[in-house]
C-alpha positions as CSV (number, residue, x, y, z in Angstrom):
1,M,-5.5,-14.7,10.4
2,L,-9.1,-15.2,9.4
3,E,-9.6,-17.2,12.6
4,L,-8.3,-14.2,14.6
5,I,-10.7,-11.9,12.9
6,N,-13.6,-14.2,13.5
7,Q,-12.7,-14.5,17.2
8,S,-12.5,-10.7,17.6
9,K,-16.1,-10.3,16.4
10,L,-15.3,-7.3,14.4
11,E,-17.8,-6.1,11.8
12,D,-16.9,-4.9,8.3
13,V,-13.3,-6.2,8.4
14,Y,-11.3,-5.0,5.4
15,I,-8.1,-6.9,4.6
16,L,-5.4,-5.1,2.7
17,T,-2.0,-6.6,2.0
18,Y,1.3,-5.1,1.0
19,G,4.5,-6.8,0.0
20,F,6.8,-7.8,-2.8
21,N,4.5,-10.2,-4.7
22,G,1.7,-10.2,-7.3
23,K,-1.0,-11.1,-4.8
24,S,-0.5,-8.1,-2.6
25,T,-2.9,-5.2,-2.8
26,I,0.0,-2.8,-2.9
27,T,3.4,-3.8,-4.2
28,I,6.6,-2.4,-5.7
29,S,6.6,-2.6,-9.5
30,S,10.1,-1.1,-10.1
31,L,13.1,0.3,-8.3
32,D,15.5,2.8,-9.8
33,E,18.6,2.8,-7.6
34,L,20.3,5.4,-9.8
35,E,17.5,8.0,-9.2
36,N,16.6,6.5,-5.8
37,T,12.9,6.2,-6.8
38,V,10.4,3.5,-6.1
39,M,7.3,2.8,-8.2
40,C,4.5,1.5,-5.9
41,T,1.5,-0.1,-7.5
42,L,-2.0,-0.3,-6.1
43,Q,-3.2,-3.5,-7.9
44,R,-6.9,-3.4,-7.2
45,E,-9.6,-0.9,-6.2
46,I,-9.8,-0.1,-2.5
47,T,-11.9,2.2,-0.3
48,N,-10.2,4.7,2.0
49,I,-11.5,5.7,5.5
50,Y,-13.7,8.4,3.9
51,N,-15.4,5.8,1.7
52,N,-13.8,7.2,-1.4
53,I,-12.9,4.5,-4.0
54,I,-9.3,4.6,-5.0
55,E,-8.7,3.0,-8.4
56,P,-5.6,1.0,-9.3
57,K,-2.6,3.2,-10.0
58,E,1.1,3.6,-9.9
59,I,2.7,5.9,-7.4
60,N,6.2,7.2,-8.0
61,I,8.1,7.9,-4.8
62,S,11.4,9.7,-4.7
63,K,13.5,8.7,-1.7
64,G,16.0,11.5,-2.2
65,N,19.2,10.9,-0.4
66,S,17.7,8.5,2.2
67,N,18.3,4.7,2.4
68,F,14.8,4.1,3.7
69,N,13.7,0.5,3.8
70,N,11.4,-0.3,0.8
71,Y,9.1,-2.6,2.9
72,K,8.5,0.2,5.4
73,L,7.9,2.6,2.5
74,L,5.1,0.3,1.2
75,G,3.5,0.4,4.7
76,I,3.7,4.2,4.8
77,V,2.2,4.5,1.2
78,T,-0.6,2.1,2.2
79,L,-1.5,4.2,5.2
80,M,-1.3,7.4,3.2
81,I,-3.8,6.0,0.7
82,L,-6.1,4.7,3.4
83,L,-6.0,8.1,5.2
84,G,-6.7,10.0,2.0
85,Y,-3.4,11.7,1.6
86,I,-2.8,9.9,-1.7
87,K,-5.9,10.0,-4.0
């Protein structure tokens, strides 16, 4: 991936990862299947598109009656943080 970034000649590239592991910037720390909630964790400080610093935090998401895929949910939460909807 770094080779692709170098070839694209982009400046100020910011790499952010999400997934189900301890190295990801955003991960799921717990699932409550009874309550259908997911606890997403921002594991390190990031900067959103408005140059606001977002400190590490846990974000509790209620999925309600949906069976929404947790991996897709992580992607949506990541975008919401970067776009400033989650502060």
